[in-house]
Structures are given as C-alpha cells and as structure tokens.
C-alpha positions as protocol buffer text, in pm:
chain_id: "A"
residue {
  index: 1
  type: MET
  ca { x: -609 y: 2279 z: 1513 }
}
residue {
  index: 2
  type: ASP
  ca { x: -285 y: 2522 z: 1593 }
}
residue {
  index: 3
  type: SER
  ca { x: -208 y: 2749 z: 1872 }
}
residue {
  index: 4
  type: PRO
  ca { x: -138 y: 3148 z: 1857 }
}
residue {
  index: 5
  type: THR
  ca { x: 110 y: 3074 z: 2177 }
}
residue {
  index: 6
  type: ALA
  ca { x: 252 y: 2753 z: 2054 }
}
residue {
  index: 7
  type: ALA
  ca { x: 350 y: 2873 z: 1718 }
}
residue {
  index: 8
  type: ALA
  ca { x: 492 y: 3168 z: 1854 }
}
residue {
  index: 9
  type: LEU
  ca { x: 743 y: 2982 z: 2041 }
}
residue {
  index: 10
  type: PRO
  ca { x: 1092 y: 3030 z: 2018 }
}
residue {
  index: 11
  type: ASP
  ca { x: 1279 y: 2687 z: 1854 }
}
residue {
  index: 12
  type: THR
  ca { x: 1396 y: 2441 z: 2139 }
}
residue {
  index: 13
  type: PRO
  ca { x: 1680 y: 2199 z: 2147 }
}
residue {
  index: 14
  type: LYS
  ca { x: 1554 y: 1923 z: 1929 }
}
residue {
  index: 15
  type: GLU
  ca { x: 1726 y: 1534 z: 1940 }
}
residue {
  index: 16
  type: VAL
  ca { x: 1642 y: 1294 z: 1687 }
}
residue {
  index: 17
  type: ILE
  ca { x: 1543 y: 967 z: 1852 }
}
residue {
  index: 18
  type: LYS
  ca { x: 1376 y: 815 z: 1549 }
}
residue {
  index: 19
  type: GLN
  ca { x: 1404 y: 850 z: 1145 }
}
residue {
  index: 20
  type: GLY
  ca { x: 1135 y: 660 z: 958 }
}
residue {
  index: 21
  type: ALA
  ca { x: 996 y: 658 z: 601 }
}
residue {
  index: 22
  type: GLU
  ca { x: 719 y: 906 z: 676 }
}
residue {
  index: 23
  type: ALA
  ca { x: 833 y: 1081 z: 970 }
}
residue {
  index: 24
  type: LEU
  ca { x: 1130 y: 1211 z: 1191 }
}
residue {
  index: 25
  type: VAL
  ca { x: 1073 y: 1208 z: 1574 }
}
residue {
  index: 26
  type: TYR
  ca { x: 1217 y: 1447 z: 1811 }
}
residue {
  index: 27
  type: LYS
  ca { x: 1303 y: 1469 z: 2194 }
}
residue {
  index: 28
  type: THR
  ca { x: 1240 y: 1797 z: 2276 }
}
residue {
  index: 29
  type: THR
  ca { x: 1066 y: 2068 z: 2542 }
}
residue {
  index: 30
  type: TYR
  ca { x: 717 y: 2221 z: 2512 }
}
residue {
  index: 31
  type: LEU
  ca { x: 611 y: 2577 z: 2643 }
}
residue {
  index: 32
  type: LEU
  ca { x: 868 y: 2538 z: 2936 }
}
residue {
  index: 33
  type: PRO
  ca { x: 1219 y: 2367 z: 2960 }
}
residue {
  index: 34
  type: THR
  ca { x: 1122 y: 2171 z: 3213 }
}
residue {
  index: 35
  type: ILE
  ca { x: 853 y: 2008 z: 3022 }
}
residue {
  index: 36
  type: PRO
  ca { x: 929 y: 1721 z: 2786 }
}
residue {
  index: 37
  type: ALA
  ca { x: 767 y: 1699 z: 2498 }
}
residue {
  index: 38
  type: LEU
  ca { x: 794 y: 1450 z: 2164 }
}
residue {
  index: 39
  type: LEU
  ca { x: 741 y: 1650 z: 1846 }
}
residue {
  index: 40
  type: LYS
  ca { x: 655 y: 1382 z: 1529 }
}
residue {
  index: 41
  type: LEU
  ca { x: 749 y: 1593 z: 1196 }
}
residue {
  index: 42
  type: ARG
  ca { x: 662 y: 1474 z: 828 }
}
residue {
  index: 43
  type: PRO
  ca { x: 906 y: 1648 z: 668 }
}
residue {
  index: 44
  type: GLN
  ca { x: 836 y: 1763 z: 282 }
}
residue {
  index: 45
  type: LYS
  ca { x: 850 y: 1505 z: 18 }
}
residue {
  index: 46
  type: PRO
  ca { x: 1093 y: 1667 z: -255 }
}
residue {
  index: 47
  type: TYR
  ca { x: 953 y: 1392 z: -511 }
}
residue {
  index: 48
  type: ARG
  ca { x: 575 y: 1524 z: -459 }
}
residue {
  index: 49
  type: HIS
  ca { x: 424 y: 1839 z: -643 }
}
residue {
  index: 50
  type: PRO
  ca { x: 430 y: 2096 z: -370 }
}
residue {
  index: 51
  type: THR
  ca { x: 60 y: 2101 z: -349 }
}
residue {
  index: 52
  type: LEU
  ca { x: 24 y: 1804 z: -306 }
}
residue {
  index: 53
  type: ASP
  ca { x: 268 y: 1726 z: -6 }
}
residue {
  index: 54
  type: LEU
  ca { x: 128 y: 1984 z: 153 }
}
residue {
  index: 55
  type: ARG
  ca { x: -236 y: 1870 z: 156 }
}
residue {
  index: 56
  type: LEU
  ca { x: -122 y: 1486 z: 253 }
}
residue {
  index: 57
  type: THR
  ca { x: 104 y: 1636 z: 524 }
}
residue {
  index: 58
  type: LYS
  ca { x: -192 y: 1813 z: 671 }
}
residue {
  index: 59
  type: HIS
  ca { x: -423 y: 1535 z: 644 }
}
residue {
  index: 60
  type: ARG
  ca { x: -238 y: 1302 z: 793 }
}
residue {
  index: 61
  type: CYS
  ca { x: -109 y: 1515 z: 1054 }
}
residue {
  index: 62
  type: LEU
  ca { x: -472 y: 1603 z: 1161 }
}
residue {
  index: 63
  type: SER
  ca { x: -595 y: 1259 z: 1135 }
}
residue {
  index: 64
  type: GLU
  ca { x: -344 y: 1136 z: 1385 }
}
residue {
  index: 65
  type: ALA
  ca { x: -401 y: 1426 z: 1599 }
}
residue {
  index: 66
  type: ARG
  ca { x: -800 y: 1331 z: 1594 }
}
residue {
  index: 67
  type: LEU
  ca { x: -680 y: 975 z: 1637 }
}
residue {
  index: 68
  type: LEU
  ca { x: -512 y: 1035 z: 1937 }
}
residue {
  index: 69
  type: ILE
  ca { x: -736 y: 1278 z: 2082 }
}
residue {
  index: 70
  type: ARG
  ca { x: -1033 y: 1066 z: 2043 }
}
residue {
  index: 71
  type: ALA
  ca { x: -850 y: 767 z: 2209 }
}
residue {
  index: 72
  type: ARG
  ca { x: -777 y: 957 z: 2520 }
}
residue {
  index: 73
  type: SER
  ca { x: -1111 y: 1101 z: 2534 }
}
residue {
  index: 74
  type: LEU
  ca { x: -1259 y: 740 z: 2549 }
}
residue {
  index: 75
  type: GLY
  ca { x: -966 y: 635 z: 2800 }
}
residue {
  index: 76
  type: ILE
  ca { x: -738 y: 490 z: 2565 }
}
residue {
  index: 77
  type: PRO
  ca { x: -379 y: 523 z: 2730 }
}
residue {
  index: 78
  type: VAL
  ca { x: -201 y: 724 z: 2442 }
}
residue {
  index: 79
  type: PRO
  ca { x: 22 y: 1055 z: 2449 }
}
residue {
  index: 80
  type: ALA
  ca { x: -163 y: 1357 z: 2515 }
}
residue {
  index: 81
  type: VAL
  ca { x: -145 y: 1539 z: 2189 }
}
residue {
  index: 82
  type: TYR
  ca { x: -40 y: 1958 z: 2277 }
}
residue {
  index: 83
  type: PHE
  ca { x: -55 y: 2138 z: 1982 }
}
residue {
  index: 84
  type: VAL
  ca { x: -84 y: 2098 z: 1616 }
}
residue {
  index: 85
  type: ASP
  ca { x: 88 y: 2250 z: 1301 }
}
residue {
  index: 86
  type: GLU
  ca { x: -31 y: 2084 z: 1018 }
}
residue {
  index: 87
  type: ALA
  ca { x: 122 y: 2328 z: 770 }
}
residue {
  index: 88
  type: ARG
  ca { x: 496 y: 2245 z: 904 }
}
residue {
  index: 89
  type: GLY
  ca { x: 392 y: 1864 z: 956 }
}
residue {
  index: 90
  type: GLU
  ca { x: 416 y: 1900 z: 1320 }
}
residue {
  index: 91
  type: ILE
  ca { x: 233 y: 1751 z: 1611 }
}
residue {
  index: 92
  type: PHE
  ca { x: 389 y: 1825 z: 1961 }
}
residue {
  index: 93
  type: MET
  ca { x: 309 y: 1547 z: 2220 }
}
residue {
  index: 94
  type: GLU
  ca { x: 367 y: 1405 z: 2574 }
}
residue {
  index: 95
  type: TRP
  ca { x: 669 y: 1242 z: 2626 }
}
residue {
  index: 96
  type: ILE
  ca { x: 655 y: 965 z: 2745 }
}
residue {
  index: 97
  type: GLU
  ca { x: 966 y: 776 z: 3004 }
}
residue {
  index: 98
  type: GLY
  ca { x: 990 y: 464 z: 2976 }
}
residue {
  index: 99
  type: SER
  ca { x: 1072 y: 153 z: 2732 }
}
residue {
  index: 100
  type: SER
  ca { x: 901 y: -41 z: 2457 }
}
residue {
  index: 101
  type: VAL
  ca { x: 737 y: -348 z: 2561 }
}
residue {
  index: 102
  type: ARG
  ca { x: 977 y: -495 z: 2328 }
}
residue {
  index: 103
  type: ASP
  ca { x: 1265 y: -375 z: 2545 }
}
residue {
  index: 104
  type: ILE
  ca { x: 1124 y: -489 z: 2844 }
}
residue {
  index: 105
  type: LEU
  ca { x: 1000 y: -813 z: 2707 }
}
residue {
  index: 106
  type: ASP
  ca { x: 1366 y: -892 z: 2597 }
}
residue {
  index: 107
  type: GLN
  ca { x: 1480 y: -794 z: 2936 }
}
residue {
  index: 108
  type: LEU
  ca { x: 1235 y: -990 z: 3165 }
}
residue {
  index: 109
  type: LEU
  ca { x: 1285 y: -1301 z: 2938 }
}
residue {
  index: 110
  type: ALA
  ca { x: 1676 y: -1331 z: 3018 }
}
residue {
  index: 111
  type: SER
  ca { x: 1627 y: -1196 z: 3427 }
}
residue {
  index: 112
  type: GLU
  ca { x: 1275 y: -1297 z: 3547 }
}
residue {
  index: 113
  type: GLY
  ca { x: 1129 y: -1549 z: 3368 }
}
residue {
  index: 114
  type: GLU
  ca { x: 780 y: -1609 z: 3234 }
}
residue {
  index: 115
  type: ALA
  ca { x: 601 y: -1541 z: 3496 }
}
residue {
  index: 116
  type: ALA
  ca { x: 681 y: -1143 z: 3451 }
}
residue {
  index: 117
  type: VAL
  ca { x: 604 y: -1176 z: 3121 }
}
residue {
  index: 118
  type: GLU
  ca { x: 256 y: -1283 z: 3123 }
}
residue {
  index: 119
  type: ARG
  ca { x: 185 y: -1016 z: 3331 }
}
residue {
  index: 120
  type: ILE
  ca { x: 273 y: -753 z: 3060 }
}
residue {
  index: 121
  type: MET
  ca { x: 72 y: -991 z: 2817 }
}
residue {
  index: 122
  type: VAL
  ca { x: -265 y: -973 z: 2957 }
}
residue {
  index: 123
  type: ARG
  ca { x: -211 y: -605 z: 3025 }
}
residue {
  index: 124
  type: MET
  ca { x: -104 y: -582 z: 2624 }
}
residue {
  index: 125
  type: GLY
  ca { x: -435 y: -789 z: 2545 }
}
residue {
  index: 126
  type: GLU
  ca { x: -661 y: -547 z: 2779 }
}
residue {
  index: 127
  type: VAL
  ca { x: -518 y: -238 z: 2624 }
}
residue {
  index: 128
  type: VAL
  ca { x: -580 y: -353 z: 2244 }
}
residue {
  index: 129
  type: GLY
  ca { x: -916 y: -484 z: 2344 }
}
residue {
  index: 130
  type: LYS
  ca { x: -1028 y: -115 z: 2477 }
}
residue {
  index: 131
  type: LEU
  ca { x: -878 y: 34 z: 2159 }
}
residue {
  index: 132
  type: HIS
  ca { x: -1094 y: -199 z: 1951 }
}
residue {
  index: 133
  type: ALA
  ca { x: -1386 y: -166 z: 2163 }
}
residue {
  index: 134
  type: ALA
  ca { x: -1386 y: 235 z: 2089 }
}
residue {
  index: 135
  type: GLU
  ca { x: -1395 y: 159 z: 1732 }
}
residue {
  index: 136
  type: ILE
  ca { x: -1027 y: 237 z: 1649 }
}
residue {
  index: 137
  type: VAL
  ca { x: -779 y: 18 z: 1473 }
}
residue {
  index: 138
  type: HIS
  ca { x: -351 y: 70 z: 1528 }
}
residue {
  index: 139
  type: GLY
  ca { x: -294 y: 35 z: 1178 }
}
residue {
  index: 140
  type: ASP
  ca { x: 107 y: -92 z: 1272 }
}
residue {
  index: 141
  type: LEU
  ca { x: 20 y: -284 z: 1617 }
}
residue {
  index: 142
  type: THR
  ca { x: 415 y: -431 z: 1694 }
}
residue {
  index: 143
  type: THR
  ca { x: 550 y: -489 z: 2079 }
}
residue {
  index: 144
  type: SER
  ca { x: 755 y: -150 z: 1967 }
}
residue {
  index: 145
  type: ASN
  ca { x: 486 y: 42 z: 1949 }
}
residue {
  index: 146
  type: VAL
  ca { x: 333 y: -17 z: 2319 }
}
residue {
  index: 147
  type: MET
  ca { x: 562 y: 164 z: 2561 }
}
residue {
  index: 148
  type: VAL
  ca { x: 571 y: 77 z: 2950 }
}
residue {
  index: 149
  type: ARG
  ca { x: 591 y: 395 z: 3130 }
}
residue {
  index: 150
  type: THR
  ca { x: 876 y: 402 z: 3429 }
}
residue {
  index: 151
  type: SER
  ca { x: 835 y: 755 z: 3547 }
}
residue {
  index: 152
  type: ARG
  ca { x: 636 y: 1011 z: 3557 }
}
residue {
  index: 153
  type: ARG
  ca { x: 756 y: 1376 z: 3488 }
}
residue {
  index: 154
  type: ASN
  ca { x: 663 y: 1731 z: 3460 }
}
residue {
  index: 155
  type: SER
  ca { x: 366 y: 1754 z: 3213 }
}
residue {
  index: 156
  type: LEU
  ca { x: 102 y: 1967 z: 3128 }
}
residue {
  index: 157
  type: LEU
  ca { x: -151 y: 1717 z: 3276 }
}
residue {
  index: 158
  type: GLY
  ca { x: -349 y: 1681 z: 3585 }
}
residue {
  index: 159
  type: GLY
  ca { x: -269 y: 1835 z: 3919 }
}
residue {
  index: 160
  type: PRO
  ca { x: 37 y: 1852 z: 4115 }
}
residue {
  index: 161
  type: GLY
  ca { x: 34 y: 1483 z: 4168 }
}
residue {
  index: 162
  type: GLU
  ca { x: 35 y: 1422 z: 3829 }
}
residue {
  index: 163
  type: GLN
  ca { x: 391 y: 1645 z: 3783 }
}
residue {
  index: 164
  type: GLU
  ca { x: 600 y: 1452 z: 4047 }
}
residue {
  index: 165
  type: ASN
  ca { x: 850 y: 1176 z: 3956 }
}
residue {
  index: 166
  type: VAL
  ca { x: 761 y: 865 z: 4028 }
}
residue {
  index: 167
  type: ASP
  ca { x: 907 y: 555 z: 3897 }
}
residue {
  index: 168
  type: VAL
  ca { x: 800 y: 199 z: 3910 }
}
residue {
  index: 169
  type: GLY
  ca { x: 905 y: -141 z: 3879 }
}
residue {
  index: 170
  type: GLN
  ca { x: 1067 y: -277 z: 3511 }
}
residue {
  index: 171
  type: GLY
  ca { x: 730 y: -359 z: 3335 }
}
residue {
  index: 172
  type: GLU
  ca { x: 470 y: -238 z: 3591 }
}
residue {
  index: 173
  type: GLY
  ca { x: 414 y: 86 z: 3483 }
}
residue {
  index: 174
  type: GLU
  ca { x: 112 y: 235 z: 3250 }
}
residue {
  index: 175
  type: LEU
  ca { x: 70 y: 60 z: 2924 }
}
residue {
  index: 176
  type: LEU
  ca { x: 9 y: 329 z: 2624 }
}
residue {
  index: 177
  type: LEU
  ca { x: -13 y: 291 z: 2285 }
}
residue {
  index: 178
  type: ILE
  ca { x: 217 y: 498 z: 2030 }
}
residue {
  index: 179
  type: ASP
  ca { x: 285 y: 607 z: 1704 }
}
residue {
  index: 180
  type: LEU
  ca { x: -109 y: 537 z: 1551 }
}
residue {
  index: 181
  type: GLY
  ca { x: -3 y: 759 z: 1197 }
}
residue {
  index: 182
  type: LEU
  ca { x: -139 y: 443 z: 1030 }
}
residue {
  index: 183
  type: GLY
  ca { x: -429 y: 412 z: 1283 }
}
residue {
  index: 184
  type: SER
  ca { x: -778 y: 473 z: 1141 }
}
residue {
  index: 185
  type: VAL
  ca { x: -1153 y: 445 z: 1293 }
}
residue {
  index: 186
  type: SER
  ca { x: -1335 y: 162 z: 1178 }
}
residue {
  index: 187
  type: THR
  ca { x: -1614 y: -87 z: 1325 }
}
residue {
  index: 188
  type: ALA
  ca { x: -1489 y: -357 z: 1053 }
}
residue {
  index: 189
  type: GLU
  ca { x: -1401 y: -696 z: 1216 }
}
residue {
  index: 190
  type: GLU
  ca { x: -1112 y: -741 z: 954 }
}
residue {
  index: 191
  type: ASP
  ca { x: -930 y: -431 z: 1006 }
}
residue {
  index: 192
  type: LYS
  ca { x: -940 y: -575 z: 1401 }
}
residue {
  index: 193
  type: ALA
  ca { x: -881 y: -886 z: 1329 }
}
residue {
  index: 194
  type: VAL
  ca { x: -571 y: -733 z: 1097 }
}
residue {
  index: 195
  type: ASP
  ca { x: -475 y: -525 z: 1419 }
}
residue {
  index: 196
  type: LEU
  ca { x: -380 y: -829 z: 1617 }
}
residue {
  index: 197
  type: TYR
  ca { x: -241 y: -1046 z: 1333 }
}
residue {
  index: 198
  type: VAL
  ca { x: 35 y: -812 z: 1305 }
}
residue {
  index: 199
  type: LEU
  ca { x: 67 y: -791 z: 1648 }
}
residue {
  index: 200
  type: GLU
  ca { x: 108 y: -1192 z: 1619 }
}
residue {
  index: 201
  type: ARG
  ca { x: 349 y: -1177 z: 1379 }
}
residue {
  index: 202
  type: ALA
  ca { x: 533 y: -905 z: 1534 }
}
residue {
  index: 203
  type: PHE
  ca { x: 558 y: -1073 z: 1849 }
}
residue {
  index: 204
  type: LEU
  ca { x: 631 y: -1458 z: 1723 }
}
residue {
  index: 205
  type: SER
  ca { x: 916 y: -1312 z: 1517 }
}
residue {
  index: 206
  type: THR
  ca { x: 1064 y: -1083 z: 1761 }
}
residue {
  index: 207
  type: HIS
  ca { x: 999 y: -1297 z: 2105 }
}
residue {
  index: 208
  type: PRO
  ca { x: 998 y: -1667 z: 1992 }
}
residue {
  index: 209
  type: LYS
  ca { x: 1147 y: -1782 z: 2301 }
}
residue {
  index: 210
  type: ALA
  ca { x: 756 y: -1672 z: 2457 }
}
residue {
  index: 211
  type: GLU
  ca { x: 552 y: -1749 z: 2155 }
}
residue {
  index: 212
  type: ARG
  ca { x: 370 y: -1942 z: 2382 }
}
residue {
  index: 213
  type: LEU
  ca { x: 280 y: -1658 z: 2590 }
}
residue {
  index: 214
  type: PHE
  ca { x: 75 y: -1487 z: 2311 }
}
residue {
  index: 215
  type: GLY
  ca { x: -229 y: -1656 z: 2418 }
}
residue {
  index: 216
  type: ASP
  ca { x: -255 y: -1456 z: 2705 }
}
residue {
  index: 217
  type: VAL
  ca { x: -320 y: -1150 z: 2499 }
}
residue {
  index: 218
  type: LEU
  ca { x: -591 y: -1299 z: 2315 }
}
residue {
  index: 219
  type: GLU
  ca { x: -746 y: -1427 z: 2592 }
}
residue {
  index: 220
  type: ALA
  ca { x: -722 y: -1081 z: 2794 }
}
residue {
  index: 221
  type: TYR
  ca { x: -836 y: -927 z: 2481 }
}
residue {
  index: 222
  type: GLN
  ca { x: -1154 y: -1107 z: 2472 }
}
residue {
  index: 223
  type: ARG
  ca { x: -1203 y: -1022 z: 2816 }
}
residue {
  index: 224
  type: SER
  ca { x: -1171 y: -668 z: 2778 }
}
residue {
  index: 225
  type: TYR
  ca { x: -1402 y: -658 z: 2490 }
}
residue {
  index: 226
  type: LYS
  ca { x: -1731 y: -789 z: 2418 }
}
residue {
  index: 227
  type: GLY
  ca { x: -1696 y: -782 z: 2070 }
}
residue {
  index: 228
  type: SER
  ca { x: -1444 y: -976 z: 2059 }
}
residue {
  index: 229
  type: LYS
  ca { x: -1592 y: -1332 z: 1894 }
}
residue {
  index: 230
  type: PRO
  ca { x: -1646 y: -1212 z: 1503 }
}
residue {
  index: 231
  type: VAL
  ca { x: -1343 y: -1059 z: 1535 }
}
residue {
  index: 232
  type: MET
  ca { x: -1116 y: -1406 z: 1656 }
}
residue {
  index: 233
  type: ARG
  ca { x: -1344 y: -1579 z: 1397 }
}
residue {
  index: 234
  type: ARG
  ca { x: -1193 y: -1318 z: 1105 }
}
residue {
  index: 235
  type: LEU
  ca { x: -827 y: -1364 z: 1280 }
}
residue {
  index: 236
  type: GLN
  ca { x: -833 y: -1740 z: 1198 }
}
residue {
  index: 237
  type: ASP
  ca { x: -936 y: -1646 z: 836 }
}
residue {
  index: 238
  type: VAL
  ca { x: -671 y: -1342 z: 797 }
}
residue {
  index: 239
  type: ARG
  ca { x: -404 y: -1622 z: 951 }
}
residue {
  index: 240
  type: MET
  ca { x: -511 y: -1896 z: 689 }
}
residue {
  index: 241
  type: ARG
  ca { x: -394 y: -1637 z: 443 }
}
residue {
  index: 242
  type: GLY
  ca { x: -123 y: -1549 z: 559 }
}
residue {
  index: 243
  type: ARG
  ca { x: 15 y: -1877 z: 576 }
}
residue {
  index: 244
  type: LYS
  ca { x: -110 y: -1903 z: 202 }
}
residue {
  index: 245
  type: ARG
  ca { x: 80 y: -1583 z: 112 }
}
residue {
  index: 246
  type: SER
  ca { x: 408 y: -1765 z: 282 }
}
residue {
  index: 247
  type: MET
  ca { x: 380 y: -2078 z: 105 }
}
residue {
  index: 248
  type: ILE
  ca { x: 330 y: -1932 z: -242 }
}
residue {
  index: 249
  type: GLY
  ca { x: 587 y: -1651 z: -145 }
}
C-alpha cells in the first residue's frame, strides 16, 4: 500500500500528541506544509524476535488501514488514509481538527446542560449503528475514540469547498470514529454487543452525571441499524457476565 512519492518525502516536523502501549501518535504534515496529517507509528518492540516483530507490525498496520478504507467507502465517518508504510509501521491519515466527545461532553454538561448533551448522544448512537450495519466492530469504543470536528482545514479530500476553514459550534460538528487499531470485520452479534458494552462502561465511568442519557445512544443505535434487535438481546447477556465478574472480583 506504500507510495513511491510519499516514500521519497523528506522528514517533516512531528509533534507527539499521544503515546500508547502499541503506538505513538504524531501531528505532522503530508505532501505540503499546509496539509496537516496524523501519523500513527508502531515502533519496534525490542523484546520480540525481529522477524516476528516485523510480521506483526505489517499485519496490524495493514489491517487498520484496510478497515479505515473499508469503513470510509461505506459512508462511515472515519479519517481518510493518506499513505501506509507497513514495513516502518507508519500510517499517515487525515488530521481531524476538533475535540473528543469525552472532552466536549464534560464542557457541555458544565455549561449548557443535558439538552445539548442529548444531541451528541443521539448522533453517537447513529454513527455506531452505521458501523455495525457495515459489519465492522471498533474494538475500543469509548468517548475518547469519537471525535467532533470543530473546523475543516486544508486536506487532500474533495474540492475547494472542502479545503476552506469552516468553524462550527461546540458539539455541532461532524462526528468521526478514530483509532480502529483493535477493530475487525465481524458479523457476530456477540462482538457488536461487546462494542456497546465497552462504550456503556466507559461512558458511565467517565460521565456519571449523565448516566441516564446513555439510553439515547442505544435508541439512536437501534433506529440506525436494522439488525440491532439480536445485538441488544446479546448486550443483556454481556451485561450479566460483566456484573458476575464484578461480584467475583
């Protein structure tokens, strides 16, 4: 999936914005200094055999990139993939100018109350419903991994209109799913139910004041995804297992 043009580009300034167990995330540029981009780098793991490490790095890079491309082709709002160098563990993708739903929910709850939050909850449920309708599961679905685009800057996408800066109100921008590194293609109701359960647990622990509003997510999810009924039934089973594990410790 690599590109000779992109591979020949000189190094560009990089700013670390996130350091996880599996990857480093940088803000950088792509092709032109005016085009911001996100670089996700899976560094070498010195504790792994070099051959195995290279094989795993290539597989995970390509899997994530293919999943993003598949999702975007099916109308799921995710960042566009610009370039992949699987041997180096690099994915360059569209830079999303905005904030995580986690941060925006905290701000809205403090300033505007539940009515403003409800709108985001509904939209989040719709996006997750579209994802599952496309037979894709996220694998790490939390409010930190859903972004709200607050402005659109220069990119490689679309015509001149998409390259203009367009500011939108807090919480009113496009919602996008990010970080599909643990995602997969799956038709299994269990996998989709676990996705919802992870989102529910993350939401309740991060935004306890808005606990009752999570129902808006599930209602919008069911409207957005026609195959949601068996998933919702399976969600009840997943919740029961989660409660049992909590009781056992």
